[in-house]
PDB file of N, CA, C and O in Angstrom:
ATOM      1  N   UNK A   1       0.851  -1.177   0.000  1.00  0.00           N
ATOM      2  CA  UNK A   1       0.000   0.000   0.000  1.00  0.00           C
ATOM      3  C   UNK A   1       0.895   1.237   0.000  1.00  0.00           C
ATOM      4  O   UNK A   1       1.907   1.285   0.698  1.00  0.00           O
ATOM      5  N   UNK A   2       0.509   2.226  -0.788  1.00  0.00           N
ATOM      6  CA  UNK A   2       1.257   3.473  -0.884  1.00  0.00           C
ATOM      7  C   UNK A   2       0.349   4.625  -0.467  1.00  0.00           C
ATOM      8  O   UNK A   2      -0.810   4.676  -0.876  1.00  0.00           O
ATOM      9  N   UNK A   3       0.862   5.545   0.339  1.00  0.00           N
ATOM     10  CA  UNK A   3       0.088   6.709   0.774  1.00  0.00           C
ATOM     11  C   UNK A   3       0.434   7.906  -0.098  1.00  0.00           C
ATOM     12  O   UNK A   3       1.606   8.201  -0.335  1.00  0.00           O
ATOM     13  N   UNK A   4      -0.584   8.579  -0.564  1.00  0.00           N
ATOM     14  CA  UNK A   4      -0.429   9.799  -1.362  1.00  0.00           C
ATOM     15  C   UNK A   4      -1.234  10.878  -0.662  1.00  0.00           C
ATOM     16  O   UNK A   4      -2.385  10.654  -0.287  1.00  0.00           O
ATOM     17  N   UNK A   5      -0.639  12.040  -0.484  1.00  0.00           N
ATOM     18  CA  UNK A   5      -1.335  13.124   0.210  1.00  0.00           C
ATOM     19  C   UNK A   5      -1.415  14.341  -0.694  1.00  0.00           C
ATOM     20  O   UNK A   5      -0.429  14.739  -1.314  1.00  0.00           O
ATOM     21  N   UNK A   6      -2.613  14.929  -0.761  1.00  0.00           N
ATOM     22  CA  UNK A   6      -2.805  16.170  -1.498  1.00  0.00           C
ATOM     23  C   UNK A   6      -4.043  16.864  -0.952  1.00  0.00           C
ATOM     24  O   UNK A   6      -4.890  16.230  -0.323  1.00  0.00           O
ATOM     25  N   UNK A   7      -4.147  18.145  -1.189  1.00  0.00           N
ATOM     26  CA  UNK A   7      -5.319  18.911  -0.776  1.00  0.00           C
ATOM     27  C   UNK A   7      -6.238  19.056  -1.982  1.00  0.00           C
ATOM     28  O   UNK A   7      -5.777  19.223  -3.111  1.00  0.00           O
ATOM     29  N   UNK A   8      -7.534  18.991  -1.732  1.00  0.00           N
ATOM     30  CA  UNK A   8      -8.505  19.108  -2.812  1.00  0.00           C
ATOM     31  C   UNK A   8      -9.796  19.689  -2.275  1.00  0.00           C
ATOM     32  O   UNK A   8     -10.062  19.641  -1.074  1.00  0.00           O
ATOM     33  N   UNK A   9     -10.584  20.229  -3.160  1.00  0.00           N
ATOM     34  CA  UNK A   9     -11.921  20.710  -2.823  1.00  0.00           C
ATOM     35  C   UNK A   9     -12.919  19.672  -3.315  1.00  0.00           C
ATOM     36  O   UNK A   9     -12.749  19.091  -4.387  1.00  0.00           O
ATOM     37  N   UNK A  10     -13.946  19.447  -2.536  1.00  0.00           N
ATOM     38  CA  UNK A  10     -14.998  18.512  -2.932  1.00  0.00           C
ATOM     39  C   UNK A  10     -16.014  19.298  -3.749  1.00  0.00           C
ATOM     40  O   UNK A  10     -16.554  20.298  -3.278  1.00  0.00           O
ATOM     41  N   UNK A  11     -16.272  18.850  -4.967  1.00  0.00           N
ATOM     42  CA  UNK A  11     -17.240  19.507  -5.849  1.00  0.00           C
ATOM     43  C   UNK A  11     -18.289  18.488  -6.258  1.00  0.00           C
ATOM     44  O   UNK A  11     -17.979  17.488  -6.906  1.00  0.00           O
ATOM     45  N   UNK A  12     -19.527  18.748  -5.877  1.00  0.00           N
ATOM     46  CA  UNK A  12     -20.648  17.856  -6.183  1.00  0.00           C
ATOM     47  C   UNK A  12     -20.377  16.428  -5.713  1.00  0.00           C
ATOM     48  O   UNK A  12     -20.771  15.466  -6.374  1.00  0.00           O
ATOM     49  N   UNK A  13     -19.709  16.295  -4.576  1.00  0.00           N
ATOM     50  CA  UNK A  13     -19.437  14.991  -4.010  1.00  0.00           C
ATOM     51  C   UNK A  13     -18.236  14.263  -4.600  1.00  0.00           C
ATOM     52  O   UNK A  13     -18.003  13.099  -4.276  1.00  0.00           O
ATOM     53  N   UNK A  14     -17.471  14.927  -5.460  1.00  0.00           N
ATOM     54  CA  UNK A  14     -16.317  14.302  -6.098  1.00  0.00           C
ATOM     55  C   UNK A  14     -15.016  14.980  -5.682  1.00  0.00           C
ATOM     56  O   UNK A  14     -14.968  16.194  -5.486  1.00  0.00           O
ATOM     57  N   UNK A  15     -13.969  14.182  -5.551  1.00  0.00           N
ATOM     58  CA  UNK A  15     -12.626  14.687  -5.282  1.00  0.00           C
ATOM     59  C   UNK A  15     -11.783  14.363  -6.499  1.00  0.00           C
ATOM     60  O   UNK A  15     -11.677  13.202  -6.895  1.00  0.00           O
ATOM     61  N   UNK A  16     -11.188  15.373  -7.089  1.00  0.00           N
ATOM     62  CA  UNK A  16     -10.357  15.177  -8.275  1.00  0.00           C
ATOM     63  C   UNK A  16      -8.950  14.789  -7.864  1.00  0.00           C
ATOM     64  O   UNK A  16      -8.330  15.469  -7.047  1.00  0.00           O
ATOM     65  N   UNK A  17      -8.439  13.699  -8.424  1.00  0.00           N
ATOM     66  CA  UNK A  17      -7.063  13.266  -8.161  1.00  0.00           C
ATOM     67  C   UNK A  17      -6.153  14.036  -9.102  1.00  0.00           C
ATOM     68  O   UNK A  17      -6.356  13.998 -10.315  1.00  0.00           O
ATOM     69  N   UNK A  18      -5.149  14.739  -8.571  1.00  0.00           N
ATOM     70  CA  UNK A  18      -4.237  15.492  -9.430  1.00  0.00           C
ATOM     71  C   UNK A  18      -3.552  14.573 -10.456  1.00  0.00           C
ATOM     72  O   UNK A  18      -3.257  13.412 -10.170  1.00  0.00           O
ATOM     73  N   UNK A  19      -3.310  15.117 -11.647  1.00  0.00           N
ATOM     74  CA  UNK A  19      -2.700  14.357 -12.746  1.00  0.00           C
ATOM     75  C   UNK A  19      -1.423  13.639 -12.328  1.00  0.00           C
ATOM     76  O   UNK A  19      -1.196  12.499 -12.733  1.00  0.00           O
ATOM     77  N   UNK A  20      -0.589  14.289 -11.526  1.00  0.00           N
ATOM     78  CA  UNK A  20       0.700  13.698 -11.167  1.00  0.00           C
ATOM     79  C   UNK A  20       0.553  12.438 -10.314  1.00  0.00           C
ATOM     80  O   UNK A  20       1.513  11.679 -10.179  1.00  0.00           O
ATOM     81  N   UNK A  21      -0.632  12.199  -9.733  1.00  0.00           N
ATOM     82  CA  UNK A  21      -0.852  11.020  -8.907  1.00  0.00           C
ATOM     83  C   UNK A  21      -1.688   9.944  -9.601  1.00  0.00           C
ATOM     84  O   UNK A  21      -1.750   8.817  -9.111  1.00  0.00           O
ATOM     85  N   UNK A  22      -2.329  10.256 -10.719  1.00  0.00           N
ATOM     86  CA  UNK A  22      -3.230   9.297 -11.364  1.00  0.00           C
ATOM     87  C   UNK A  22      -2.537   7.996 -11.757  1.00  0.00           C
ATOM     88  O   UNK A  22      -3.141   6.929 -11.648  1.00  0.00           O
ATOM     89  N   UNK A  23      -1.311   8.055 -12.201  1.00  0.00           N
ATOM     90  CA  UNK A  23      -0.591   6.841 -12.599  1.00  0.00           C
ATOM     91  C   UNK A  23      -0.225   5.977 -11.398  1.00  0.00           C
ATOM     92  O   UNK A  23       0.002   4.776 -11.541  1.00  0.00           O
ATOM     93  N   UNK A  24      -0.169   6.584 -10.218  1.00  0.00           N
ATOM     94  CA  UNK A  24       0.238   5.857  -9.002  1.00  0.00           C
ATOM     95  C   UNK A  24      -0.941   5.227  -8.272  1.00  0.00           C
ATOM     96  O   UNK A  24      -0.746   4.521  -7.283  1.00  0.00           O
ATOM     97  N   UNK A  25      -2.163   5.472  -8.745  1.00  0.00           N
ATOM     98  CA  UNK A  25      -3.345   4.902  -8.090  1.00  0.00           C
ATOM     99  C   UNK A  25      -3.865   3.735  -8.907  1.00  0.00           C
ATOM    100  O   UNK A  25      -3.831   3.751 -10.137  1.00  0.00           O
ATOM    101  N   UNK A  26      -4.342   2.733  -8.209  1.00  0.00           N
ATOM    102  CA  UNK A  26      -4.959   1.598  -8.873  1.00  0.00           C
ATOM    103  C   UNK A  26      -6.452   1.834  -9.018  1.00  0.00           C
ATOM    104  O   UNK A  26      -6.930   2.961  -8.885  1.00  0.00           O
ATOM    105  N   UNK A  27      -7.177   0.773  -9.288  1.00  0.00           N
ATOM    106  CA  UNK A  27      -8.625   0.923  -9.442  1.00  0.00           C
ATOM    107  C   UNK A  27      -9.337   0.936  -8.088  1.00  0.00           C
ATOM    108  O   UNK A  27     -10.468   1.411  -7.983  1.00  0.00           O
ATOM    109  N   UNK A  28      -8.677   0.416  -7.055  1.00  0.00           N
ATOM    110  CA  UNK A  28      -9.245   0.426  -5.702  1.00  0.00           C
ATOM    111  C   UNK A  28      -8.343   1.250  -4.798  1.00  0.00           C
ATOM    112  O   UNK A  28      -7.128   1.054  -4.770  1.00  0.00           O
ATOM    113  N   UNK A  29      -8.943   2.167  -4.063  1.00  0.00           N
ATOM    114  CA  UNK A  29      -8.189   3.013  -3.145  1.00  0.00           C
ATOM    115  C   UNK A  29      -8.918   3.082  -1.809  1.00  0.00           C
ATOM    116  O   UNK A  29     -10.124   2.848  -1.732  1.00  0.00           O
ATOM    117  N   UNK A  30      -8.178   3.401  -0.774  1.00  0.00           N
ATOM    118  CA  UNK A  30      -8.759   3.639   0.545  1.00  0.00           C
ATOM    119  C   UNK A  30      -8.730   5.149   0.750  1.00  0.00           C
ATOM    120  O   UNK A  30      -7.680   5.775   0.609  1.00  0.00           O
ATOM    121  N   UNK A  31      -9.871   5.732   1.082  1.00  0.00           N
ATOM    122  CA  UNK A  31      -9.980   7.184   1.217  1.00  0.00           C
ATOM    123  C   UNK A  31     -10.218   7.539   2.679  1.00  0.00           C
ATOM    124  O   UNK A  31     -11.111   6.987   3.323  1.00  0.00           O
ATOM    125  N   UNK A  32      -9.418   8.458   3.195  1.00  0.00           N
ATOM    126  CA  UNK A  32      -9.603   9.003   4.535  1.00  0.00           C
ATOM    127  C   UNK A  32      -9.730  10.511   4.364  1.00  0.00           C
ATOM    128  O   UNK A  32      -8.832  11.151   3.817  1.00  0.00           O
ATOM    129  N   UNK A  33     -10.817  11.072   4.820  1.00  0.00           N
ATOM    130  CA  UNK A  33     -11.044  12.512   4.668  1.00  0.00           C
ATOM    131  C   UNK A  33     -10.785  13.187   6.008  1.00  0.00           C
ATOM    132  O   UNK A  33     -11.383  12.830   7.023  1.00  0.00           O
ATOM    133  N   UNK A  34      -9.896  14.157   5.998  1.00  0.00           N
ATOM    134  CA  UNK A  34      -9.627  14.974   7.177  1.00  0.00           C
ATOM    135  C   UNK A  34     -10.037  16.393   6.800  1.00  0.00           C
ATOM    136  O   UNK A  34      -9.366  17.056   6.010  1.00  0.00           O
ATOM    137  N   UNK A  35     -11.129  16.842   7.367  1.00  0.00           N
ATOM    138  CA  UNK A  35     -11.665  18.145   7.010  1.00  0.00           C
ATOM    139  C   UNK A  35     -10.900  19.258   7.707  1.00  0.00           C
ATOM    140  O   UNK A  35     -10.601  19.166   8.897  1.00  0.00           O
ATOM    141  N   UNK A  36     -10.588  20.295   6.972  1.00  0.00           N
ATOM    142  CA  UNK A  36      -9.919  21.462   7.549  1.00  0.00           C
ATOM    143  C   UNK A  36     -10.934  22.466   8.061  1.00  0.00           C
ATOM    144  O   UNK A  36     -10.569  23.519   8.586  1.00  0.00           O
ATOM    145  N   UNK A  37     -12.192  22.142   7.909  1.00  0.00           N
ATOM    146  CA  UNK A  37     -13.253  23.048   8.314  1.00  0.00           C
ATOM    147  C   UNK A  37     -14.012  22.407   9.472  1.00  0.00           C
ATOM    148  O   UNK A  37     -14.510  21.288   9.348  1.00  0.00           O
ATOM    149  N   UNK A  38     -14.100  23.106  10.584  1.00  0.00           N
ATOM    150  CA  UNK A  38     -14.834  22.590  11.731  1.00  0.00           C
ATOM    151  C   UNK A  38     -16.330  22.809  11.519  1.00  0.00           C
ATOM    152  O   UNK A  38     -16.753  23.837  10.989  1.00  0.00           O
ATOM    153  N   UNK A  39     -17.118  21.827  11.941  1.00  0.00           N
ATOM    154  CA  UNK A  39     -18.571  21.959  11.877  1.00  0.00           C
ATOM    155  C   UNK A  39     -19.024  22.544  13.204  1.00  0.00           C
ATOM    156  O   UNK A  39     -18.830  21.945  14.262  1.00  0.00           O
ATOM    157  N   UNK A  40     -19.628  23.716  13.134  1.00  0.00           N
ATOM    158  CA  UNK A  40     -20.098  24.364  14.361  1.00  0.00           C
ATOM    159  C   UNK A  40     -21.363  23.681  14.844  1.00  0.00           C
ATOM    160  O   UNK A  40     -22.152  23.176  14.046  1.00  0.00           O
ATOM    161  N   UNK A  41     -21.548  23.667  16.142  1.00  0.00           N
ATOM    162  CA  UNK A  41     -22.727  23.045  16.728  1.00  0.00           C
ATOM    163  C   UNK A  41     -24.007  23.666  16.171  1.00  0.00           C
ATOM    164  O   UNK A  41     -24.976  22.952  15.915  1.00  0.00           O
ATOM    165  N   UNK A  42     -24.022  24.982  15.983  1.00  0.00           N
ATOM    166  CA  UNK A  42     -25.228  25.637  15.478  1.00  0.00           C
ATOM    167  C   UNK A  42     -25.545  25.176  14.058  1.00  0.00           C
ATOM    168  O   UNK A  42     -26.715  25.136  13.677  1.00  0.00           O
ATOM    169  N   UNK A  43     -24.525  24.826  13.263  1.00  0.00           N
ATOM    170  CA  UNK A  43     -24.778  24.314  11.917  1.00  0.00           C
ATOM    171  C   UNK A  43     -25.543  22.999  11.974  1.00  0.00           C
ATOM    172  O   UNK A  43     -26.448  22.764  11.174  1.00  0.00           O
ATOM    173  N   UNK A  44     -25.176  22.144  12.923  1.00  0.00           N
ATOM    174  CA  UNK A  44     -25.856  20.858  13.073  1.00  0.00           C
ATOM    175  C   UNK A  44     -27.294  21.073  13.502  1.00  0.00           C
ATOM    176  O   UNK A  44     -28.202  20.431  12.974  1.00  0.00           O
ATOM    177  N   UNK A  45     -27.511  21.968  14.451  1.00  0.00           N
ATOM    178  CA  UNK A  45     -28.865  22.257  14.929  1.00  0.00           C
ATOM    179  C   UNK A  45     -29.704  22.856  13.811  1.00  0.00           C
ATOM    180  O   UNK A  45     -30.860  22.473  13.631  1.00  0.00           O
ATOM    181  N   UNK A  46     -29.135  23.791  13.058  1.00  0.00           N
ATOM    182  CA  UNK A  46     -29.861  24.380  11.929  1.00  0.00           C
ATOM    183  C   UNK A  46     -30.259  23.305  10.924  1.00  0.00           C
ATOM    184  O   UNK A  46     -31.378  23.308  10.409  1.00  0.00           O
ATOM    185  N   UNK A  47     -29.335  22.387  10.648  1.00  0.00           N
ATOM    186  CA  UNK A  47     -29.609  21.317   9.692  1.00  0.00           C
ATOM    187  C   UNK A  47     -30.735  20.411  10.199  1.00  0.00           C
ATOM    188  O   UNK A  47     -31.613  20.018   9.431  1.00  0.00           O
ATOM    189  N   UNK A  48     -30.706  20.078  11.505  1.00  0.00           N
ATOM    190  CA  UNK A  48     -31.754  19.230  12.069  1.00  0.00           C
ATOM    191  C   UNK A  48     -33.103  19.940  12.117  1.00  0.00           C
ATOM    192  O   UNK A  48     -34.143  19.303  11.948  1.00  0.00           O
ATOM    193  N   UNK A  49     -33.097  21.243  12.344  1.00  0.00           N
ATOM    194  CA  UNK A  49     -34.360  21.981  12.341  1.00  0.00           C
ATOM    195  C   UNK A  49     -34.990  21.992  10.953  1.00  0.00           C
ATOM    196  O   UNK A  49     -36.211  21.921  10.818  1.00  0.00           O
ATOM    197  N   UNK A  50     -34.150  22.082   9.921  1.00  0.00           N
ATOM    198  CA  UNK A  50     -34.656  22.067   8.549  1.00  0.00           C
ATOM    199  C   UNK A  50     -35.057  20.661   8.099  1.00  0.00           C
ATOM    200  O   UNK A  50     -35.973  20.500   7.292  1.00  0.00           O
ATOM    201  N   UNK A  51     -34.365  19.642   8.625  1.00  0.00           N
ATOM    202  CA  UNK A  51     -34.614  18.248   8.244  1.00  0.00           C
ATOM    203  C   UNK A  51     -34.698  17.385   9.497  1.00  0.00           C
ATOM    204  O   UNK A  51     -33.769  16.634   9.793  1.00  0.00           O
ATOM    205  N   UNK A  52     -35.807  17.485  10.239  1.00  0.00           N
ATOM    206  CA  UNK A  52     -35.896  16.735  11.498  1.00  0.00           C
ATOM    207  C   UNK A  52     -35.892  15.226  11.266  1.00  0.00           C
ATOM    208  O   UNK A  52     -36.377  14.736  10.246  1.00  0.00           O
ATOM    209  N   UNK A  53     -35.338  14.510  12.227  1.00  0.00           N
ATOM    210  CA  UNK A  53     -35.330  13.052  12.170  1.00  0.00           C
ATOM    211  C   UNK A  53     -36.712  12.567  12.597  1.00  0.00           C
ATOM    212  O   UNK A  53     -37.211  12.951  13.655  1.00  0.00           O
ATOM    213  N   UNK A  54     -37.315  11.737  11.788  1.00  0.00           N
ATOM    214  CA  UNK A  54     -38.649  11.238  12.098  1.00  0.00           C
ATOM    215  C   UNK A  54     -38.535   9.877  12.768  1.00  0.00           C
ATOM    216  O   UNK A  54     -37.929   8.954  12.225  1.00  0.00           O
ATOM    217  N   UNK A  55     -39.127   9.762  13.959  1.00  0.00           N
ATOM    218  CA  UNK A  55     -39.122   8.513  14.712  1.00  0.00           C
ATOM    219  C   UNK A  55     -40.545   8.002  14.827  1.00  0.00           C
ATOM    220  O   UNK A  55     -41.466   8.750  15.156  1.00  0.00           O
ATOM    221  N   UNK A  56     -40.709   6.720  14.551  1.00  0.00           N
ATOM    222  CA  UNK A  56     -42.032   6.105  14.620  1.00  0.00           C
ATOM    223  C   UNK A  56     -42.540   6.133  16.063  1.00  0.00           C
ATOM    224  O   UNK A  56     -41.820   5.753  16.987  1.00  0.00           O
ATOM    225  N   UNK A  57     -43.763   6.579  16.247  1.00  0.00           N
ATOM    226  CA  UNK A  57     -44.367   6.595  17.573  1.00  0.00           C
ATOM    227  C   UNK A  57     -43.979   7.782  18.439  1.00  0.00           C
ATOM    228  O   UNK A  57     -44.402   7.852  19.593  1.00  0.00           O
ATOM    229  N   UNK A  58     -43.194   8.714  17.928  1.00  0.00           N
ATOM    230  CA  UNK A  58     -42.771   9.865  18.715  1.00  0.00           C
ATOM    231  C   UNK A  58     -43.772  11.003  18.568  1.00  0.00           C
ATOM    232  O   UNK A  58     -44.217  11.315  17.463  1.00  0.00           O
ATOM    233  N   UNK A  59     -44.119  11.616  19.689  1.00  0.00           N
ATOM    234  CA  UNK A  59     -44.921  12.841  19.640  1.00  0.00           C
ATOM    235  C   UNK A  59     -44.328  13.810  20.653  1.00  0.00           C
ATOM    236  O   UNK A  59     -44.078  13.434  21.799  1.00  0.00           O
ATOM    237  N   UNK A  60     -44.101  15.047  20.244  1.00  0.00           N
ATOM    238  CA  UNK A  60     -43.496  16.012  21.160  1.00  0.00           C
ATOM    239  C   UNK A  60     -44.457  16.364  22.298  1.00  0.00           C
ATOM    240  O   UNK A  60     -45.671  16.196  22.184  1.00  0.00           O
ATOM    241  N   UNK A  61     -43.882  16.854  23.395  1.00  0.00           N
ATOM    242  CA  UNK A  61     -44.704  17.283  24.513  1.00  0.00           C
ATOM    243  C   UNK A  61     -45.599  18.447  24.104  1.00  0.00           C
ATOM    244  O   UNK A  61     -45.223  19.277  23.276  1.00  0.00           O
ATOM    245  N   UNK A  62     -46.781  18.493  24.696  1.00  0.00           N
ATOM    246  CA  UNK A  62     -47.639  19.667  24.557  1.00  0.00           C
ATOM    247  C   UNK A  62     -47.123  20.723  25.524  1.00  0.00           C
ATOM    248  O   UNK A  62     -46.435  20.395  26.491  1.00  0.00           O
ATOM    249  N   UNK A  63     -47.445  21.970  25.275  1.00  0.00           N
ATOM    250  CA  UNK A  63     -46.985  23.062  26.140  1.00  0.00           C
ATOM    251  C   UNK A  63     -47.345  22.800  27.603  1.00  0.00           C
ATOM    252  O   UNK A  63     -46.530  23.020  28.499  1.00  0.00           O
ATOM    253  N   UNK A  64     -48.569  22.330  27.835  1.00  0.00           N
ATOM    254  CA  UNK A  64     -49.006  22.068  29.205  1.00  0.00           C
ATOM    255  C   UNK A  64     -48.170  20.960  29.860  1.00  0.00           C
ATOM    256  O   UNK A  64     -47.873  21.033  31.053  1.00  0.00           O
ATOM    257  N   UNK A  65     -47.794  19.943  29.091  1.00  0.00           N
ATOM    258  CA  UNK A  65     -46.988  18.846  29.622  1.00  0.00           C
ATOM    259  C   UNK A  65     -45.584  19.319  30.013  1.00  0.00           C
ATOM    260  O   UNK A  65     -45.005  18.833  30.984  1.00  0.00           O
ATOM    261  N   UNK A  66     -45.057  20.254  29.259  1.00  0.00           N
ATOM    262  CA  UNK A  66     -43.721  20.781  29.562  1.00  0.00           C
ATOM    263  C   UNK A  66     -43.739  21.492  30.911  1.00  0.00           C
ATOM    264  O   UNK A  66     -42.861  21.272  31.745  1.00  0.00           O
ATOM    265  N   UNK A  67     -44.753  22.355  31.125  1.00  0.00           N
ATOM    266  CA  UNK A  67     -44.795  23.134  32.350  1.00  0.00           C
ATOM    267  C   UNK A  67     -45.262  22.331  33.559  1.00  0.00           C
ATOM    268  O   UNK A  67     -45.033  22.749  34.694  1.00  0.00           O
ATOM    269  N   UNK A  68     -45.909  21.189  33.343  1.00  0.00           N
ATOM    270  CA  UNK A  68     -46.321  20.303  34.446  1.00  0.00           C
ATOM    271  C   UNK A  68     -45.096  19.774  35.195  1.00  0.00           C
ATOM    272  O   UNK A  68     -45.161  19.543  36.402  1.00  0.00           O
ATOM    273  N   UNK A  69     -44.003  19.585  34.500  1.00  0.00           N
ATOM    274  CA  UNK A  69     -42.806  18.964  35.079  1.00  0.00           C
ATOM    275  C   UNK A  69     -42.093  19.897  36.060  1.00  0.00           C
ATOM    276  O   UNK A  69     -41.260  19.438  36.842  1.00  0.00           O
ATOM    277  N   UNK A  70     -42.395  21.169  36.035  1.00  0.00           N
ATOM    278  CA  UNK A  70     -41.691  22.113  36.917  1.00  0.00           C
ATOM    279  C   UNK A  70     -42.526  22.377  38.086  1.00  0.00           C
ATOM    280  O   UNK A  70     -42.133  23.146  38.964  1.00  0.00           O
TER     281      UNK A  70
END
């Protein structure tokens, strides 16, 4: 196994292998992605608010149920 390191931008889910490395890669490769960009907690929350996870049988508390607990 040979390790090749380069920086690239992901475009439409694809990573372009630089020309100088194409001859050194086979048809099967192992890919490890180390992101240089940190994902902020608020980004995750914003994403979940826009695309909530749906769970079978789940119903959120009613306003009255929330205040009953205090």
